[in-house]
C-alpha positions in Angstrom: 29.2 59.3 0.5 30.9 56.0 0.9 29.0 52.8 0.1 30.0 49.5 1.6 29.2 46.3 -0.3 28.8 43.1 1.7 29.4 39.7 0.4 26.4 37.7 -0.8 25.8 34.1 -1.7 25.4 33.2 -5.4 21.7 33.4 -6.4 19.6 30.2 -6.4 20.1 29.6 -10.2 23.9 29.7 -9.7 23.8 27.4 -6.7 21.7 25.0 -8.7 24.2 25.1 -11.5 27.1 24.5 -9.1 25.3 21.3 -7.8 24.6 20.2 -11.4 28.3 20.6 -12.3 29.6 18.9 -9.2 30.8 15.3 -9.4 33.0 14.9 -6.3 32.3 16.3 -2.8 34.7 16.2 0.2 33.0 16.6 3.6 35.4 18.2 6.0 34.4 17.6 9.6 32.1 14.7 8.7 31.2 12.7 11.9 30.6 9.0 12.4 28.0 10.0 15.1 24.5 9.5 13.6 23.2 12.3 15.8 25.4 14.9 14.1 24.1 17.0 11.2 27.1 16.0 9.0 26.2 12.3 9.3 22.7 13.1 8.3 23.9 15.1 5.3 26.4 12.3 4.4 23.7 9.7 4.5 21.5 11.8 2.1 24.4 12.5 -0.3 25.3 8.8 -0.6 21.7 7.7 -1.0 20.1 10.5 -3.0 22.8 12.0 -5.3 25.3 10.9 -7.9 28.1 12.6 -6.1 31.3 10.7 -5.3 31.6 11.6 -1.6 34.8 11.6 0.5 35.0 12.1 4.2 37.7 14.2 6.0 38.2 13.9 9.7 41.6 13.2 11.4 39.7 11.6 14.4 37.8 9.0 12.5 38.7 6.0 10.3 35.3 5.0 8.9 32.0 6.7 8.3 29.0 4.9 6.9 31.2 2.1 5.8 33.6 4.3 3.9 37.2 5.3 4.6 37.9 8.7 6.2 40.9 10.7 5.3 42.9 12.9 7.8 43.1 15.9 5.4 42.1 17.2 2.0 45.6 16.6 0.7 45.4 12.9 1.4 42.2 12.4 -0.7 42.7 10.3 -3.9 41.2 13.1 -5.9 40.8 16.9 -5.8 37.1 17.3 -5.1 34.9 19.7 -7.1 33.2 20.9 -3.9 34.4 21.0 -0.3 31.5 21.0 2.2 32.6 22.2 5.6 31.2 21.2 9.0 33.7 22.9 11.4 33.8 25.6 14.0 34.1 29.2 12.7 37.6 29.5 14.2 38.7 26.5 12.1 37.6 27.9 8.8 40.8 29.8 7.8 42.8 26.6 8.2 40.3 24.7 6.1 40.5 27.4 3.4 44.3 27.1 3.5 44.0 23.4 2.9 41.6 24.1 -0.1 43.9 26.6 -1.6 46.9 24.3 -1.1 45.3 21.7 -3.5 46.4 21.9 -7.1 44.1 22.5 -8.9 41.8 24.1 -6.4 38.4 22.7 -5.8 35.8 24.8 -7.7 33.5 25.4 -4.7 34.0 26.1 -1.0 30.7 25.4 0.7 30.0 26.3 4.4 27.1 24.8 6.2 24.3 26.5 8.2 25.7 29.0 10.7 29.0 29.4 9.0 29.6 32.8 7.4 32.8 34.9 7.0 32.8 37.5 4.3 36.6 38.0 4.6 37.1 34.3 4.0 34.8 34.3 1.0 36.7 37.3 -0.5 40.0 35.5 0.0 38.7 32.3 -1.6 37.1 34.1 -4.6 40.4 36.0 -5.2 42.0 32.6 -5.7 39.3 31.5 -8.1 37.2 29.4 -5.7 33.4 30.0 -5.7 31.9 30.3 -2.2 28.5 29.4 -0.8 28.0 30.1 2.9 25.3 29.4 5.6 23.6 26.9 3.3 23.1 23.2 3.7 24.3 21.1 0.8 21.6 18.5 1.5 18.8 21.1 1.7 19.9 22.9 -1.5 20.2 19.6 -3.4 16.8 18.4 -2.3 15.3 21.8 -3.0 16.6 21.7 -6.6 15.8 18.0 -7.1 12.2 18.6 -6.0 10.1 17.3 -3.1 11.7 19.1 -0.2 9.5 18.9 2.8 9.3 21.8 5.2 11.3 19.8 7.8 14.1 19.3 5.3 13.2 15.8 4.2 12.9 14.8 0.6 9.3 13.5 0.3 9.8 12.3 -3.3 6.5 14.0 -4.2 6.2 17.2 -6.3 2.7 18.7 -6.5 1.0 22.0 -6.6 -2.3 20.5 -5.5 -3.6 21.7 -2.1 -4.6 19.2 0.6 -8.2 19.2 1.4 
C-alpha cells in the first residue's frame, strides 16, 4: 500500500511564532487601490503591528504615502517575511525572486486562495518556511486578540456572553 502525504500549513502555534519573530514584511502585489484586499491588509499592518512594511509592485510608485519598489531585489533590506498578493500563475516567479535574495527571507506567505504544494516543497527545500491560503492580517489579529468574526480587530477580548 502506498501512502501519499500532502503538504500542510504549520500549526497555529508555529504561525504565531513566525509572526512574533518577524520584523520586516514585503508585500508583493500590494495595490494603491483602497478597494483591494492588499490595501486593507497594508493599512492594518502599518497601523496595528510593529512590522517594517515594504511594498512591491512594478506598476505603482506610492502606496499609503510610502514608496513602492518594482521587485524584491530592489528593497533596501531582505525581508523576514514575503506576503504575496498575486495570481496563482505568477507564484513560481515570485518564489524565484525570493530564492534569489541572499540571504533568503525566512517565510513565504501566500494570501487567501493561494495554495501550491509543489511550490511549498520547493521553498522548504531551500530553507524557506511556507504558509499558504492564510491572511497575514487575520492571523496577526487572531494572535493579538480581539478578532471580530468579520475579520476586524475589535480591541476587546472577553469570554463574557452578551445578554
